[in-house]
N, C-alpha and C positions, 0 to 999 in steps of 0.2 A: 558036714551037713549044710545043705543049701538054704539060704534065707529066702523066704517068700516075699519079703518087702521089696517092691520095685525100686524104692529109693536107694537100696543098698546093692542091688544087682547092676551089672554092666550090660546094657542092651547092645548086643553085637550084631551088626548088619553086614552080611557077607554078600559081596557083589560077585555072583557066579560067572559074570561075563568079563570080569577084569582080566588083564594079561591074556587077551585073545581067548577067553573062556577057560584058562588054565587054573584060575583062582578057585573055582568050584571044587577042584580036587585037592589043591594045596592047602586049603584052609583047615583040613582035618589035622594036619600037623600042628597048626596054631591052636586048634581046639584041645588037642592032647597036651600041649605044653601049658596052656592056660589052666587046665584042670590039674595038672601035676603041681602047679604053683599055688593051687587053692584059690584061684580067681573065680568068683561067682558070676557067671554070665547067663544071660538069656539069649539064645541064638535064633536068628531068622535069616532066611535067604531071599535075595531079590528074585524077581521073576513073576510068577503068577500072583504072588502076594502083594506086589506093588514095587514102586521105585524106592531107592534108598531114602530119598527126601520124604516121600509119603509115609514110609515105615517109621522114620525118625519122628515125624510130626505126630503120628498116632501114638507112638510110645511116650512122647512127652505128655500127652493128654491122659495117659494111664498112670502117670506118676514117675516114670523113669527120668533120671537126671544124669546118669553116667552112660556114655556111649563109646563103642568101638566101631570104626569103619574098616572092614577087611577088603582091601582092594588097592587101587591107586589114588592119585590126586583127585580124579573125577569123583570117586566114591566118597572120599573125605569131604569134597565140596558139596555133594548132595546131602550127606548127613548133616553137615553144618547148616545148610539152608533149611532143612526141616526143623532143627533146633532153634535157630535164630528167628524163623518165621513165627514159631510158637511163642517165643519170648517177646517179640515185638508186639504181638497181638494181645498178650496178657499183662504187659507192663510190669508194675511193681509186684504182682503176684508171682511172676516167674522171671526174675532178672537173669541176665546172662551169667552172672557170677554163681548161680545155682547149678550150672551145667558144666560137665567135664567131657572132653572129647579126646580119643586116642586113635591111633592108626596101626593096623597090622599091614606092612607094605607088601602088596602082591600085584602092583601095577607095572607099567612099562617105565614111567619116569620116576615116580616116588620122590618128587622134589621137596614137598612140604616138610617131610620128616628130617631132611638135612638141616633145616633151620631150627629144629627142635632137639638137636644133639642126638639123634637116633640113627644108627647105621641101617643100611638096606638089608636087614636080616630079620627074619621072623622071630628067631630066638632072642635077639637083642631087644626087639620091640616088646615081646612078652615079658622079658625081665624088667623093662622100664615100667610097664603097666603093673606088674606084680609088686614093684617097689612102692607104688602109690605116689611117686613124686610128680607134682603138677606145678605149673606156673600159669599166671594169667597171660592171655594173649589178646591183642586187638583184633577186632572184626571190622571189615569195611563194607558199607552199603554202596552198591553201584546201580545207578539207573541209566537206561539207554533206550535207543529205539529198538523195538522188537524185530527179530529176524523176519517174521512173516507178515508184518503189518506196520502201520505208522504209529501204532500205540506204544506205550512205555512198558519196558520190562525191568524188573528189579531182581537183583541177585546179591548174595553175600559172599565175601571173599576172605579166606584165611591166609593166603600166600601171595601170589603175584598175578597181575593181569597186564594186558598190553594191547596196543594198536600197532598195526604195521607188520613188520617181518615176523615177530613172535606169534601174532594171531594167524598169519599165513602158515607158519610152521605147525602150529596147533591143528589147523584144518587138514593139512596134508597128513600129519601123523595119525590123527584120529581116523581118517579115511583108510589109511593103509593098515591100521590095526584090525579093521574089520576083515581084512584079507589074510590075517594071521602073522603079519610082520611085527617085529618088536626089537627091543634092545637100543642101546645108546646110538649105534650107527644110524638107526632110522631117523633120529633127531638131526644128526649131522647132515645126512643127505637132504632132509627137508629144508634145513637152513640154507644149504647151497642152492637148491632149487628156488627158494623164496627170494634170495638175493639176486639170482640171475634173472628171474621173471618179474621183479618188482615193478610196480607202477605207482609212482608217488603222486600225491595230490596235496594241495595247499590246505593247511588247517591252522587253528589258533589253540594255544595251550595256556590254561590259567592255573595258578597255584595260589590257593586262598584268595581267589578273586583277582589276582594281579596277573596280567598277561606276561608270560615268560618266553614265549616263542610264537612266531608267525611265519609260515612258509612250508615248503616241501620237506618231507621227513622220510627217514629210513625206518625208525622204530621208536615207540614210546612205551616205556614200562613203568608200572607203579605197583607198590606192594609194601607189605609189612614183613615178608620173608625175603630171603636172599637169593633163592634158587628157582629156576624155571626152565622149561624147554629141555629137559634131560641133563641138567647140570649147568646151564648158562647162568651167569651172575650179573643180571642187568640192574639189580638194586643191591649192590654189594655191601652197602653200609646200613641197611635196614635193621631195625631192632623190633622184635615182635611185640614189645609192650611199652613203647615210649609214647604212645598216643598219636604218632605221626605216620604219614604216608610218604614213603620215599618215591621220587619220580625221576626218571632220566629220559632225556630227549636226545636222539641221535639224528641230526639233520641228514638230508640225502647227499652224501659225499660221493666222489667219483669211485667207480668200480675198483680201480687199482688200489686206492686207499683202503677200501673195504677189505680187499684180499690181504693186505698187509696187516690190518688191525683186527680182523675177525677173531683171532685166537684170544684176544683180550676179553671177549664176552665170556669165556670159560674160566679165565683166571681172576676175573673181577677187577682187572686193572684198566678197563676201558675208560674209566673216569679221567684218565690222564690225557685222553684225546682232546685237544683244545676246543673243538666244535661242540662237544657234549655239554648239555645243560643238566644240572642236577639240583633238585630242590627237596625240602622236607616241609610238609604242611599238613593241615587237618583235612583239606579237600583239594581235589583236582577236577578241572573241567576241560573238555575237548570239544571244539566245534569245527565244522567244515564250512567252506563256501557253498552256496546254493548249488545243488546238483551233484555234490560229492558226498561219499560216505565210506567208512572203512569198518571191517570186522573188528570185534572186540573179543578177546579171550580172557577168561578168569579161571585160575586154578586148573588150567589145561583143558577148559571147555569153551566152545564158542557160545556166547550168551546173547549177542545182539550186534547192533551197529551204532556208530557215532551219529549224532552228538551224544555225549555221556557226561555223567558226574559221579565221582567217587568220594566218599567221606567216611572218616573213622567214626564208628558209633561210640556213644558214651558207655562206659563199663567195659568189661572184658570177659571172655569165656576161659575156663580152665582147660589146659591141655597137658597130657602126659608128656614129660620131657626127660631127656637123658641128663645124667649128673654133670656132663661136661658143658652143658649149655650155659653160656654167660648172658644174663639179661640185665636190664636196667634196674 
């Protein structure tokens, strides 16, 4: 028997456009598995009813506090933004700790779940949700220049963001997804193209207000999760609930060095490269010289341009996590 109390139901937002519009059909398997496990859900599909972010925001106002994002990293990002926007607006009446977020992976990258100890399997994700096991996770607020104006844009992050190569990879991948491409090979091809066509520009990077780098760069990544870009590990030592933002800066090194070292982005061993700078802090700030600007990606979505500031919020959101996840 289903409970009519919205605080007990899991509000499940299905992105019918995820995985090149394949998720709209695949989610029926997840729905059947959730019902078989007795998980009480209220289902809604994106599309005419609104975006995942607007649907989550409205559901919060109706009293829902448990959410599932059915799709990829972009869907989870949007649902998170709806939740955190509501929480930030209502303060002590709706602290982040009141909310729980889970993911049924149906996207192309599905990077965030890897940091949550969940395999890229609908059945495994359903089993995790049915178990009810949750852990607290940090959320990052990022402010930057808007894509279409000189105004400020604000977004919230659950996993990894970046400037440089990974943002360019994100832009290429998202454009090709619209034409039906997918799979890990898409990320690899996008990485090769981004490295080949890169155009570096001088910038300054600050960690908790202290300048840690100044000059041309290849890539800058910052996050509370470990994985991004279809399996790259640019923040390999990140912990989802230590209250800190991991950042790595890769300077613009010669192309032959890049060719020799690029595999380390996927093994998490690139921190051994002498030129790489790695920090842990509460906040990160990136500025460019006058006339320069770079794209910023967050959780697999292009959100704006530099200059930018990212900082860990006070408090944490609850996330469904696998039993193998080791947290602080």
